[in-house]
Structures are given as C-alpha cells and as structure tokens.
C-alpha positions as CSV (number, residue, x, y, z in Angstrom):
1,M,0.0,0.0,0.0
2,P,1.9,3.1,-1.3
3,G,2.3,6.0,1.1
4,L,2.1,3.9,4.3
5,I,5.6,4.7,5.4
6,A,5.3,8.4,4.7
7,H,2.0,8.5,6.6
8,A,3.4,6.6,9.6
9,Q,6.4,9.0,9.6
10,E,4.1,12.0,9.5
11,M,2.0,10.5,12.4
12,S,4.9,9.7,14.6
13,G,7.6,12.2,13.7
14,A,10.1,9.3,13.4
15,P,11.7,8.0,10.3
16,I,11.2,4.3,9.4
17,A,14.4,2.9,7.9
18,I,13.8,0.7,4.9
19,G,17.2,0.9,3.3
20,D,19.6,-1.9,2.6
21,A,19.5,-4.5,5.3
22,A,22.8,-5.7,6.8
23,G,23.5,-9.0,8.4
24,N,24.0,-9.7,12.1
25,G,25.4,-6.7,13.9
26,T,23.8,-3.6,12.5
27,H,22.9,-1.9,15.8
28,D,23.1,1.8,15.3
29,G,24.0,2.5,18.9
30,G,20.7,4.0,19.9
31,S,17.1,4.5,19.2
32,A,16.2,5.2,15.6
33,H,13.6,7.6,16.7
34,P,14.6,11.3,16.8
35,A,12.6,14.0,18.5
36,G,9.4,14.8,16.8
37,E,6.3,14.5,18.7
38,G,3.5,15.5,16.3
39,A,0.7,13.2,15.4
40,A,-3.0,13.3,14.5
41,P,-5.4,11.4,16.7
42,L,-6.8,8.0,15.7
43,S,-10.3,7.8,14.3
44,A,-13.0,5.7,15.9
45,A,-16.1,4.2,14.5
46,G,-19.1,4.6,16.7
47,D,-19.0,4.7,20.5
48,A,-15.8,4.6,22.5
49,P,-14.3,1.1,22.4
50,A,-14.4,-1.2,25.4
51,P,-11.1,-2.1,27.0
52,F,-9.1,-4.8,25.4
53,D,-10.3,-8.0,27.2
54,I,-8.2,-11.2,27.1
55,R,-11.5,-13.1,27.2
56,S,-13.0,-11.3,24.2
57,T,-12.9,-12.2,20.5
58,R,-9.8,-10.6,19.1
59,H,-9.5,-8.3,16.1
60,R,-7.9,-10.0,13.2
61,L,-4.3,-9.0,12.6
62,D,-5.2,-8.6,8.9
63,S,-5.9,-5.0,9.8
64,A,-2.1,-4.6,10.4
65,L,-1.7,-4.7,6.6
66,A,-3.9,-1.7,6.0
67,M,-3.5,1.6,7.9
68,P,-6.8,3.2,8.7
69,A,-7.7,6.7,7.6
70,Y,-7.4,9.4,10.2
71,P,-9.3,12.7,10.5
72,Q,-7.4,15.8,9.5
73,D,-9.2,18.3,11.8
74,H,-6.7,17.7,14.7
75,A,-3.4,19.1,13.6
76,A,-0.1,18.0,15.1
77,P,1.6,20.4,17.4
78,S,4.2,22.6,15.8
79,S,6.0,25.9,16.4
80,S,2.9,27.7,15.1
81,A,0.3,25.4,16.7
82,P,0.8,25.1,20.5
83,A,-1.7,22.3,21.0
84,V,-3.2,19.5,19.0
85,N,-6.6,21.0,19.4
86,A,-6.3,24.7,19.6
87,P,-6.9,25.9,23.1
88,L,-9.2,28.8,24.0
89,A,-7.9,32.2,23.7
90,G,-5.7,33.2,26.6
91,S,-4.9,29.7,27.6
92,S,-1.3,28.2,27.5
93,A,-0.1,24.9,26.2
94,P,3.3,23.2,25.9
95,T,5.1,23.2,22.5
96,A,6.2,20.2,20.6
97,S,9.9,20.9,21.4
98,T,9.2,20.8,25.2
99,P,6.8,18.0,26.0
100,S,5.3,18.4,29.4
101,L,3.2,16.6,31.9
102,G,0.2,18.8,31.1
103,T,-0.4,22.5,31.6
104,G,-3.9,22.7,33.0
105,T,-4.7,24.0,36.4
106,P,-7.0,21.2,37.6
107,G,-9.3,21.8,40.5
108,T,-9.2,25.6,40.5
109,G,-12.9,25.8,40.0
110,T,-13.5,23.8,43.2
111,P,-13.5,25.7,46.6
112,T,-10.8,24.7,49.0
113,A,-10.1,25.5,52.6
114,S,-7.5,28.0,51.6
115,T,-9.4,29.6,48.7
116,P,-13.1,29.6,49.6
117,A,-15.5,30.7,46.9
118,S,-17.9,33.6,47.5
119,G,-21.5,33.2,46.6
120,A,-21.2,36.0,44.1
121,V,-18.3,34.3,42.3
122,A,-20.1,31.0,42.3
123,A,-23.2,32.6,40.9
124,H,-21.7,34.7,38.1
125,T,-18.3,33.0,37.2
126,A,-18.2,29.6,35.5
127,P,-15.0,27.6,35.5
128,Q,-12.8,28.0,32.4
129,Q,-12.4,25.1,30.1
130,G,-9.8,22.7,31.5
131,Q,-10.2,23.6,35.1
132,M,-12.4,20.6,36.0
133,V,-10.4,17.9,34.2
134,S,-8.7,16.7,37.3
135,R,-11.9,16.4,39.2
136,Y,-13.6,14.4,36.5
137,L,-10.4,12.3,36.1
138,S,-10.5,11.5,39.9
139,E,-14.2,10.5,39.7
140,L,-13.6,8.2,36.6
141,I,-10.7,6.5,38.4
142,A,-12.7,6.0,41.6
143,A,-15.8,4.7,40.0
144,Q,-15.3,3.5,36.4
145,L,-11.7,2.3,36.0
146,P,-12.8,-1.2,34.9
147,R,-14.2,0.4,31.7
148,F,-10.7,1.2,30.7
149,V,-8.4,-1.6,31.8
150,V,-8.7,-5.3,32.5
151,E,-5.4,-6.1,34.2
152,P,-5.5,-5.4,38.0
153,K,-1.9,-4.2,37.9
154,D,-2.7,-1.7,35.2
155,A,-5.7,-0.4,37.2
156,Q,-3.6,0.0,40.4
157,A,-0.8,1.7,38.4
158,L,-3.2,4.2,36.9
159,A,-4.8,5.0,40.2
160,D,-1.4,5.5,41.9
161,F,0.0,7.5,39.0
162,Y,-2.7,10.0,38.9
163,A,-3.2,10.3,42.6
164,A,0.5,11.1,43.0
165,R,0.2,14.0,40.6
166,Q,-3.1,15.2,42.0
167,Y,-4.9,14.0,38.9
168,Q,-3.2,16.5,36.6
169,P,-3.5,15.3,33.0
170,V,-0.5,14.1,30.9
171,F,-1.9,13.1,27.6
172,T,-4.3,16.0,27.2
173,A,-4.1,19.8,27.5
174,A,-6.5,22.6,27.3
175,G,-8.9,21.8,24.4
176,G,-7.0,18.8,23.0
177,Y,-4.1,16.4,23.2
178,S,-0.8,17.4,24.7
179,P,2.4,16.8,22.7
180,I,2.9,13.7,24.8
181,G,-0.5,12.5,23.9
182,A,0.1,13.3,20.2
183,A,3.4,11.4,20.2
184,V,1.7,8.3,21.8
185,L,-1.1,8.5,19.2
186,G,1.5,8.6,16.5
187,T,3.1,5.4,17.9
188,F,-0.3,3.7,17.8
189,A,-0.8,4.8,14.2
190,A,2.5,3.3,13.2
191,S,2.0,0.0,15.1
192,A,1.5,-2.0,11.9
193,L,5.2,-1.4,11.4
194,E,5.9,-3.4,14.6
195,G,3.8,-6.2,13.3
196,L,0.9,-5.2,15.6
197,A,-2.8,-4.4,14.8
198,P,-3.6,-0.7,15.0
199,A,-7.2,-1.6,15.7
200,D,-6.2,-2.8,19.1
201,Y,-5.0,0.7,20.1
202,T,-7.9,2.8,18.7
203,V,-8.6,5.9,20.8
204,P,-11.6,8.1,19.9
205,P,-10.7,11.5,18.5
206,L,-11.4,14.6,20.5
207,R,-13.8,17.1,18.9
208,A,-12.7,20.8,18.7
209,H,-13.0,22.5,22.1
210,A,-13.8,19.3,23.9
211,S,-15.4,19.6,27.3
212,D,-13.6,18.9,30.5
213,G,-15.4,15.6,30.9
214,E,-14.4,14.5,27.4
215,L,-10.8,15.5,28.1
216,A,-10.8,13.4,31.3
217,E,-12.3,10.4,29.4
218,A,-9.7,10.8,26.6
219,E,-6.9,11.2,29.2
220,L,-7.6,7.9,31.0
221,R,-8.3,6.0,27.8
222,L,-5.0,7.1,26.2
223,A,-3.1,6.2,29.4
224,A,-4.7,2.8,29.6
225,T,-4.0,2.1,25.9
226,T,-0.4,3.1,26.4
227,L,-0.1,0.3,29.0
228,L,-1.7,-2.1,26.6
229,Y,0.6,-1.2,23.7
230,A,3.7,-1.4,25.9
231,R,2.8,-4.9,27.1
232,H,2.0,-6.1,23.5
233,V,5.1,-4.7,21.8
234,Q,7.5,-5.8,24.6
235,S,6.2,-9.1,25.8
236,G,3.7,-10.2,23.2
237,R,0.0,-10.5,22.8
238,F,-0.6,-14.0,24.2
239,D,0.9,-16.5,26.6
240,P,3.2,-18.6,24.5
241,K,3.0,-21.5,26.9
242,G,-0.5,-22.1,25.6
243,I,1.0,-23.4,22.4
244,N,2.7,-26.4,24.1
245,P,3.5,-26.0,27.8
246,E,6.0,-28.9,27.7
247,F,8.3,-27.4,25.1
248,V,7.3,-23.7,24.6
249,D,8.6,-22.2,27.8
250,P,10.1,-18.7,27.2
251,T,10.3,-15.9,29.8
252,P,9.0,-12.7,28.2
253,T,9.8,-9.5,30.1
254,V,6.4,-8.0,30.9
255,P,6.8,-4.3,31.4
256,D,5.9,-2.8,34.8
257,P,2.9,-0.5,34.2
258,T,4.1,2.0,36.9
259,A,7.5,2.2,35.1
260,V,5.8,2.6,31.7
261,L,3.7,5.6,32.9
262,A,6.7,7.2,34.6
263,L,8.9,6.9,31.5
264,V,6.3,8.1,29.0
265,S,5.3,11.0,31.2
266,T,8.8,12.3,31.9
267,S,10.9,11.4,28.9
268,P,12.2,14.4,26.8
269,N,11.4,12.3,23.7
270,T,8.1,10.5,24.0
271,S,8.4,8.8,20.6
272,A,11.8,7.3,21.7
273,A,10.4,6.2,25.0
274,M,7.6,4.4,23.2
275,A,10.1,2.8,20.8
276,S,12.1,1.5,23.7
277,F,9.4,-1.0,24.6
278,A,9.9,-2.9,21.3
279,P,12.6,-5.6,21.2
280,Q,16.1,-4.0,20.9
281,Y,17.8,-6.9,19.2
282,D,19.4,-6.2,15.8
283,E,17.6,-9.2,14.2
284,Y,14.2,-7.8,15.2
285,R,15.1,-4.4,13.7
286,L,16.1,-6.2,10.4
287,L,12.8,-8.0,10.3
288,K,11.0,-4.7,11.0
289,M,12.8,-3.2,8.0
290,Q,11.7,-6.1,5.8
291,L,8.1,-5.6,7.0
292,A,8.2,-1.9,6.4
293,A,9.6,-2.3,2.9
294,R,6.9,-4.8,1.9
295,L,4.1,-2.6,3.3
296,A,5.6,0.5,1.6
297,D,5.7,-1.0,-1.9
298,G,2.3,-2.7,-1.7
299,R,3.4,-6.3,-1.9
300,G,0.1,-7.7,-0.8
301,V,-0.9,-10.4,-3.4
302,P,0.5,-13.7,-2.3
303,L,2.1,-16.1,-4.8
304,A,0.8,-19.6,-5.0
305,Q,2.4,-22.0,-2.6
306,V,4.1,-25.2,-3.9
307,P,2.3,-28.0,-2.0
308,A,4.1,-30.6,0.1
309,G,4.7,-34.0,-1.4
310,P,7.3,-36.6,-2.0
311,T,10.9,-35.3,-2.5
312,L,11.2,-34.2,-6.1
313,R,14.3,-35.5,-7.8
314,P,15.9,-34.6,-11.2
315,G,14.1,-36.4,-14.0
316,D,10.9,-36.9,-12.0
317,G,7.4,-36.1,-13.3
318,D,5.2,-34.2,-10.8
319,R,2.1,-32.0,-11.1
320,R,3.8,-29.5,-8.8
321,V,6.5,-28.8,-11.4
322,P,4.6,-25.9,-13.2
323,L,4.1,-24.1,-9.8
324,L,7.8,-24.7,-9.0
325,R,8.8,-23.3,-12.4
326,A,6.6,-20.2,-11.8
327,R,8.0,-19.6,-8.4
328,L,11.5,-19.5,-9.8
329,G,10.6,-17.3,-12.7
330,L,11.0,-19.8,-15.5
331,Q,8.7,-20.2,-18.6
332,G,7.0,-23.5,-19.4
333,A,3.8,-25.1,-20.5
334,P,1.2,-25.6,-17.8
335,D,1.0,-29.3,-18.7
336,D,4.8,-29.9,-18.7
337,F,5.3,-31.9,-15.4
338,S,9.0,-32.8,-16.1
339,Y,11.6,-31.8,-13.5
340,D,14.1,-31.1,-16.3
341,D,17.8,-29.9,-16.2
342,M,16.9,-26.2,-16.5
343,L,14.6,-26.3,-13.6
344,V,17.1,-28.4,-11.6
345,D,19.8,-25.7,-12.1
346,A,17.4,-23.0,-11.0
347,V,16.6,-25.0,-7.8
348,R,20.2,-25.5,-7.1
349,Q,20.9,-21.7,-7.5
350,F,18.0,-21.0,-5.1
351,Q,19.2,-23.5,-2.6
352,A,22.7,-22.0,-2.6
353,S,21.3,-18.5,-2.1
354,A,19.1,-19.8,0.8
355,G,22.1,-21.4,2.6
356,Q,21.1,-25.0,1.7
357,K,22.9,-27.8,0.1
358,P,22.6,-27.3,-3.6
359,D,21.6,-30.8,-4.5
360,G,18.6,-30.1,-6.6
361,L,16.3,-32.2,-4.4
362,V,13.1,-30.5,-3.6
363,G,12.3,-31.7,-0.1
364,P,10.6,-30.1,3.0
365,G,13.4,-27.7,3.7
366,T,13.6,-26.4,0.1
367,L,9.8,-26.1,-0.1
368,A,9.7,-24.1,3.2
369,A,12.3,-21.7,1.8
370,L,10.5,-21.3,-1.5
371,N,7.1,-20.8,0.1
372,G,8.6,-18.3,2.5
373,T,9.7,-15.9,-0.3
374,G,7.5,-13.2,-1.9
375,S,4.6,-11.3,-0.4
376,E,3.1,-14.2,1.5
377,S,6.1,-13.9,3.8
378,L,4.3,-11.0,5.5
379,P,2.5,-13.3,8.0
380,D,5.8,-15.1,8.7
381,I,7.7,-11.9,9.3
382,I,5.0,-10.8,11.8
383,A,4.9,-14.2,13.5
384,N,8.6,-14.2,13.9
385,M,8.6,-10.6,15.2
386,E,6.1,-11.7,17.8
387,R,8.5,-14.5,19.0
388,W,11.3,-11.9,19.4
389,R,9.1,-10.5,22.2
390,W,9.5,-13.8,24.0
391,V,13.3,-13.3,24.4
392,P,14.2,-11.4,27.6
393,H,13.9,-7.6,26.8
394,E,17.4,-6.6,28.1
395,V,20.0,-7.2,25.4
396,A,22.9,-8.8,27.3
397,P,26.4,-7.7,26.1
398,V,27.2,-11.4,25.7
399,Y,24.8,-14.2,24.9
400,V,24.6,-17.6,23.2
401,M,21.6,-18.1,20.9
402,V,20.5,-21.5,19.4
403,N,18.1,-21.0,16.5
404,I,16.3,-24.4,16.5
405,P,14.8,-24.4,13.0
406,E,18.1,-23.2,11.5
407,F,20.1,-25.9,13.4
408,M,22.7,-23.2,14.3
409,V,24.3,-21.8,17.5
410,R,25.8,-18.3,17.6
411,V,27.9,-16.5,20.3
412,V,27.0,-12.8,20.2
413,V,29.1,-10.0,21.8
414,N,27.7,-6.4,21.6
415,E,25.2,-7.7,18.9
416,Q,28.1,-9.0,16.7
417,T,28.4,-12.7,16.0
418,I,31.9,-13.8,17.0
419,H,31.4,-17.6,16.6
420,E,28.8,-19.8,14.9
421,T,28.5,-23.5,14.2
422,R,26.1,-26.3,13.4
423,V,24.0,-28.0,15.9
424,V,21.7,-31.1,16.2
425,V,18.4,-30.4,18.0
426,G,15.5,-32.5,19.3
427,T,13.1,-34.5,17.2
428,E,9.4,-33.4,16.8
429,K,8.6,-35.9,19.6
430,N,11.4,-34.8,21.8
431,Q,11.6,-31.1,21.0
432,T,14.4,-28.8,22.1
433,P,12.4,-26.3,24.4
434,I,12.1,-22.6,23.7
435,M,13.6,-21.0,26.8
436,S,16.4,-18.9,28.3
437,A,18.8,-19.7,31.2
438,E,22.2,-18.7,32.4
439,M,25.5,-20.4,31.3
440,Q,27.1,-21.4,34.6
441,Y,29.7,-24.1,34.2
442,M,31.3,-26.7,31.8
443,V,32.0,-30.4,32.4
444,F,34.8,-32.3,30.7
445,N,34.7,-36.1,30.5
446,P,31.1,-36.2,31.6
447,S,29.2,-39.2,32.7
448,W,25.7,-39.5,31.1
449,N,23.0,-40.1,33.6
450,V,20.1,-41.3,31.5
451,P,16.9,-39.3,31.9
452,P,13.8,-41.1,33.2
453,G,11.9,-40.6,29.9
454,I,14.6,-42.3,27.8
455,I,14.8,-45.1,30.4
456,R,11.0,-45.7,30.3
457,N,10.4,-45.3,26.6
458,E,13.6,-46.7,25.0
459,M,15.7,-48.6,27.4
460,L,13.2,-50.7,29.2
461,P,11.9,-52.4,26.0
462,K,15.5,-53.2,25.1
463,L,16.2,-54.7,28.6
464,M,13.0,-56.8,28.5
465,A,14.2,-58.2,25.1
466,D,17.9,-58.6,26.0
467,P,19.1,-57.8,29.6
468,Y,22.6,-57.1,28.3
469,A,21.7,-54.8,25.4
470,L,22.7,-51.6,27.4
471,E,25.8,-53.2,28.7
472,R,27.1,-53.6,25.2
473,Q,26.5,-49.8,24.7
474,G,28.7,-49.1,27.8
475,I,25.8,-48.2,30.0
476,D,25.9,-49.4,33.6
477,V,22.8,-50.4,35.7
478,V,23.1,-48.9,39.2
479,R,21.1,-49.7,42.3
480,N,21.9,-48.1,45.7
481,G,25.1,-46.7,44.2
482,R,26.4,-50.0,43.1
483,I,26.7,-51.5,39.6
484,V,24.5,-54.6,39.2
485,D,24.3,-57.4,36.7
486,P,21.3,-56.6,34.4
487,G,20.8,-60.3,33.8
488,T,19.7,-60.8,37.4
489,V,16.9,-58.2,37.3
490,N,13.3,-59.0,36.4
491,W,12.7,-56.1,34.0
492,S,9.0,-56.9,33.6
493,R,8.5,-55.2,36.9
494,G,9.9,-51.9,35.6
495,T,12.9,-49.8,36.4
496,Q,11.9,-48.3,39.7
497,G,14.9,-48.2,42.1
498,Y,17.5,-48.4,39.2
499,S,19.5,-45.7,37.5
500,F,21.5,-45.9,34.3
501,R,24.8,-44.3,33.8
502,Q,27.3,-44.2,31.0
503,P,30.8,-43.4,32.3
504,P,33.2,-41.1,30.4
505,G,34.7,-42.4,27.3
506,E,34.6,-42.4,23.5
507,R,31.2,-44.1,23.4
508,N,29.7,-41.6,25.9
509,A,26.6,-40.0,24.4
510,L,27.8,-36.6,25.6
511,G,31.2,-36.9,24.0
512,N,34.1,-35.1,25.7
513,M,32.3,-32.1,27.2
514,K,29.0,-30.4,28.0
515,F,28.0,-26.8,28.6
516,M,25.6,-26.3,31.4
517,F,22.8,-23.7,31.9
518,P,20.7,-25.4,34.6
519,N,17.0,-25.5,33.8
520,K,13.8,-27.5,34.5
521,H,14.0,-29.2,31.1
522,S,17.4,-30.7,31.9
523,V,18.8,-29.7,28.5
524,Y,22.3,-28.4,27.7
525,L,24.8,-28.1,24.9
526,H,27.2,-31.0,24.5
527,D,29.7,-32.9,22.3
528,T,28.6,-36.1,20.6
529,P,30.2,-39.2,19.2
530,S,27.7,-39.2,16.3
531,R,29.5,-36.4,14.3
532,A,28.3,-37.6,10.9
533,L,24.9,-36.1,11.5
534,F,26.3,-32.6,11.2
535,A,26.7,-33.1,7.5
536,R,22.9,-33.4,7.2
537,E,20.8,-30.4,6.1
538,R,17.9,-31.2,8.5
539,R,19.4,-32.0,11.9
540,A,16.6,-32.9,14.3
541,F,17.8,-36.1,15.9
542,S,18.4,-35.6,19.6
543,H,16.2,-36.2,22.7
544,G,16.0,-32.4,23.3
545,C,19.6,-31.4,24.2
546,V,21.7,-29.5,21.6
547,R,24.7,-31.3,20.1
548,V,27.5,-28.9,19.1
549,H,29.7,-29.3,16.0
550,E,33.4,-28.7,16.7
551,P,33.0,-28.5,20.4
552,M,36.7,-27.6,21.1
553,K,36.3,-24.4,19.2
554,F,33.1,-23.6,21.1
555,A,34.8,-24.4,24.4
556,E,37.6,-22.0,23.6
557,V,35.1,-19.2,23.0
558,M,33.3,-20.1,26.3
559,F,36.6,-20.0,28.2
560,G,37.5,-16.7,26.6
561,L,34.2,-15.1,27.6
562,G,33.4,-16.9,30.8
563,V,36.8,-17.7,32.4
564,N,39.8,-16.0,30.8
565,D,41.4,-15.8,27.4
566,R,44.5,-17.7,28.4
567,W,42.7,-21.0,27.6
568,D,43.3,-22.1,24.0
569,Q,42.4,-25.4,22.4
570,R,45.7,-27.0,23.3
571,R,45.4,-26.2,27.0
572,I,41.7,-27.3,27.0
573,S,42.7,-30.6,25.5
574,G,44.7,-31.3,28.6
575,L,41.4,-31.5,30.5
576,L,40.2,-34.5,28.3
577,G,40.5,-38.0,29.6
578,G,40.2,-39.4,33.1
579,S,37.5,-38.5,35.6
580,E,34.9,-35.7,35.3
581,K,36.3,-32.1,35.6
582,H,34.0,-29.1,36.3
583,V,35.0,-25.6,35.3
584,S,32.8,-22.8,36.7
585,M,32.1,-19.6,34.8
586,Q,33.5,-16.6,36.5
587,R,31.4,-14.4,34.2
588,R,27.9,-15.7,33.4
589,F,25.8,-14.9,30.4
590,P,22.4,-16.0,29.0
591,V,21.7,-18.8,26.7
592,H,18.6,-18.4,24.5
593,L,17.0,-21.4,22.8
594,V,14.8,-19.6,20.2
595,Y,12.6,-20.6,17.3
596,F,12.9,-18.3,14.2
597,T,11.8,-19.7,10.9
598,T,12.2,-16.3,9.1
599,Y,15.2,-14.0,9.6
600,V,17.6,-11.8,7.8
601,D,21.0,-13.4,7.0
602,G,24.4,-11.9,6.9
603,A,23.9,-10.8,3.3
604,G,20.8,-8.9,4.2
605,K,18.4,-11.4,2.5
606,L,15.2,-12.6,4.1
607,V,15.5,-16.4,4.7
608,S,12.9,-18.9,5.6
609,R,13.4,-22.3,7.3
610,E,11.1,-25.3,7.7
611,D,8.7,-25.1,10.6
612,I,10.0,-28.3,12.1
613,Y,7.8,-28.3,15.3
614,G,4.8,-26.4,13.9
615,T,5.4,-23.5,16.3
616,N,5.3,-20.9,13.6
617,A,2.0,-22.2,12.3
618,A,0.6,-22.1,15.8
619,V,1.6,-18.4,16.3
620,K,0.1,-17.4,13.0
621,A,-3.1,-19.2,13.9
622,I,-3.4,-17.5,17.3
623,L,-2.8,-14.1,15.7
624,G,-5.3,-14.7,13.0
625,L,-2.7,-14.5,10.3
626,D,-3.9,-17.7,8.6
627,G,-7.6,-16.7,8.7
628,S,-8.2,-18.7,11.9
629,A,-8.4,-17.8,15.6
630,R,-7.5,-21.3,16.8
631,V,-4.2,-23.0,17.4
632,A,-3.3,-25.2,14.4
633,T,-4.0,-28.9,14.9
634,R,-5.1,-28.4,18.5
635,G,-8.6,-27.1,17.9
636,R,-8.9,-24.9,21.0
637,Q,-9.2,-21.2,21.6
638,T,-6.1,-19.6,23.0
639,A,-6.6,-16.4,25.0
640,L,-4.8,-13.2,24.1
641,R,-3.7,-10.6,26.6
C-alpha cells in the first residue's frame, strides 16, 4: 500500500528505515527515533471502544496490513500550533519541542479551605475550560476504572500514578491532546510497522473545544491504551506456553505498568520512550525493516504455494512442477510436469542462495524456503517478530543463541556474532524447548545419567528383550550406588529403584564435554560421538539437548568469555581423559534457545526455514494470520492478553 511509510512518519515524527539491510550486527548504537512529537489522533467508528479484554474475541491482525484513515481536523503540534486541538484564547499549552506533563490547572474551580468561593463568584463566574479535568479524572478512576483496563496491575498503576500527581493530565491539554498524547497516538498509528494491529489501540478523536469531561475520558483511555501497547510490543499478545506447555517455555519480560507511565510522562522524547518497549535486538530491527519495505511497496498479493509432497528428484514427473517453475521465474507449458535440467539448475541456485545444500532435491526444507519468499512472507515476518518478544527484553552484552529451525548456534558480543557452528536439535517428539537460562559451568569427561523418559520409553523395552543390550553400549545399571548385573533383574517389573549411567569415554553420548545452563527441562549443549549427523541439512535427531559441532572451538570461546582468554584449544585438550572435571564460569551470560523460521541473513536477505515443530504455524493461527483464531492442529481457543 503506497504511502504507508510516509503516513506513519508523519504521524509519529520518526523515520522508518527501509534501506539496505545488513547482516547480524547492525545496531546503530541508539534508538532510531529522533525527537518529533507530532501526530494526528486516531479515528474511531461509533462509540468509545471497550477495554481490550483477554477473554473477548480478538481483532484479526489482517488490519495490520492496512493503515486506517485518520481525521485531519486535529493538527499535530508545531511551532505555530501550541496544542493538538487549539486551546481557548488566553490559555497556555506546551510546545512540541518541550513535552510536558500537562499544563492545565485542575481543581481551580473547586472551593478549598485556603481559597473559599464567595456566593457572588459562584453565581456569576463559570470555571474556564480545562479547570475541571482533574476532578472528572479523579471520579472516573474512583468509579469507572474497569471500563478502561482489564489487568488489575494496570488499574492500580493508573490509580497510583494520577493520585501522586493530584490528577493532573499528561496526555491532554486545554482543548486537545498534549504533545505527549500526540506522540503516543503517532506510535499507535504506526503500530503496523511493529507487526501489531492498529485496531487494538484505537482511541476516539477529540472534537474541537472538547469539554472537561471529554478530556478526562480521553486522558484515561489514552493512558490505559499506552499500557496495553507497551505490554504487547514488549512481551507479546498472548501467553506462549498455551501453544505447548511442555516445550514452549520462554520468559518474556512483561513491562511494569508503573514504570511505563513514569517513563512516558517524563521522557524528553516521547516517541523514543515508546520505541524503547519494542525488542532492541538487531535481528528484530532487520525483520521490521523487511516488513516496512513490503508494506511500503504494496506487496500484498500472495504467490501460489508449492504444495508438500514426495521429495522431487531430477528427472521426476510431478504435477507441482509448473508451480515450482513459476516460483523460480521460468517459462514453461502448464501441462509440462517434467523436472528437467533447466529447472534443476534454478533450484540449485535458489538452494545455494538460501544457505542450503545445492543438491537439486526439492524436499521439505527447500519447499519451506521457497514458500517463505514473496509477499506471502508477511504473516511469517509478523509471527517471527512476535517471537522476538519472548526473548528477555534486556539485550545482554554477551549471549549464546541457538536457533532451533536453523540448526545453528551463535555466540554474540555487543550484537556482533563472534562464533557460529552447526547443531543437532531435538526431534518433533522430543523437542528442544524454547527457553532462556544462564550459562554457569562446563563439564569435561562427563558421565551420562540417562533421563527417566529415555529409560522408560527406549531402554526398558530393550532390557526386556535382552538384559545385556545396554551393557554392550557401555551403560551401567546402578542400584543403591552399586553397579548390578542386568541379567539378574526382572525387568518386567519396571525400572523403579534403578538408575542408568554411561561413564566417560569415546562411546559416551555426551562426547568429551557439556556446557551447562541449569533449567527445569534438563537440556544443555554438548559434544557427541555421532558427528556424521552434522553433514545433514535437516538435523533434528536428539532427545532435546543440543549437540554442538566442533565443540573444542566452542569451548575455547566459552573459556575466553566466561573464564579468561588464556585457555586455547591446546590447553583445553589437557582436560580431556580421566574423571569428570568441572569448570565454573567466572562471568555468566544468558543462553537463549529460540525458534525463528524467518530471519535476515548476513547478506541482508530474508530467509525462511522449515517449521519443524509447527510452532510458527501455531503463532500465525493464534494471531489470526492464517484466517483462523485457533491453534493449528489443536482445535482450542487460545486467550490473548
């Protein structure tokens, strides 16, 4: 839709960068939102909207792809226009360059002990416009706050915030919106560029020369909507654990409503304050740029998807071939189903550009990448931006990030990748969980204490068929701290009272080392004796832990960041062999296990990966990006917040 970016910039006073995207590490060192507080208020259809209710039917996010029209009768503040709605003659208002907390003199029309009103004054002098806003605001908060907010914490924060400032308005001024209010409205207007739905943040416009009661209503509604927006853009619009509580277990940073109100009301740059609630990771910004570019040039007609099916090999005949040919920009007859050499070469070129093995085989991974290109990538961009809100909001100076669908781990310092390598992640049945924890120590020559789930589901059937099957794998059966002969146990009675341990050695499932970030899922990064799997394109083979390619190089990086830089690979190799050795991290840093199927690579290209666990499809379903309001394959409504 042409003109969206220009309109959003006009509304928010902040430029939206849609230039050439760079790879990992493009942080510009600060907010991309300069001062500029002007905005026109949002329009509303009909009566004032009810508060956003997590139990109510949600607006479709389809509206994020189309900015609404806004009335032009409320000009943004400028050097020649001191207020959004012009105040009455003789009144004062803050300018756009000096945002304030409001300039009204609330309560001056009400008699007090120190300034009693005479009968003559009361009979012949009416309060000037704006003088009763604080009184009406106090009454609204005391009696009608549930009309504006659903969350109890939000209600308490609003009540405390306005009581502390004696109910002086922040977002409105005499006759209209204050510069702070105008800037907040501009942020709401541009919310589609954050992958949000502007309809969720609709605030009724103020008519010219609004009454004090209308100003109080607008003040409270705008404050409440600010809290809703901050929560949505920072920590997401629904509880991710509702997708799959066993494996989807992130810890979003929900903003404190008291801190939100304090920041927005006191910041010298309101637009920058509002922008600070969005994820600050470079990869989020790169996705935002991709979304902005697509919205700006009107890429809204999706290309046909190439359906799933058997792996397509050179020389095969398949009815999907014409679609595949069209997706890659090749000419051909609609009834030509031959996967010929020309098309194979085009597929290989595409695979190479997408970071895949250029073998010409069109399997699930290649199809996912193909179907993730073009305008239909909009829902995927938005769904992946939503998952960035699941990552802790504070960007640590050092962190480890495992992107599960990409089968890669990266070590990031000051938003620059200093090391990356391949990983093997969990199967669809035994998924690697989405979560964050703190790297605390490393173990060399680890023993493998077999988890109960693997014992129950995999080892017990083997023992019942052959009591010595595990012994041949180098796994000891232990009872009361002593190794027992597995042939003397009646395994039909189960494994209760027994544990299973594989001592250090070449056959150990954990290899020579593991990297520990303690968590309730008992997952960690580790070496493996099954190194051939790293050559595979699709590497989902583990029981949930993350196997690391070239673990010595990874260990060297961990020592340099967490212990000291005097440990090179030669010195680390001296730890190998013999009994277990633990090395504690002197400097700890977070490990994020994340799930991004769409991201911007080092060359600035938008890349898509296979949705191996179905998590991306679930997010799109919850947000209504697939035309549904239900979680895919689970058939139940998921509440949004």
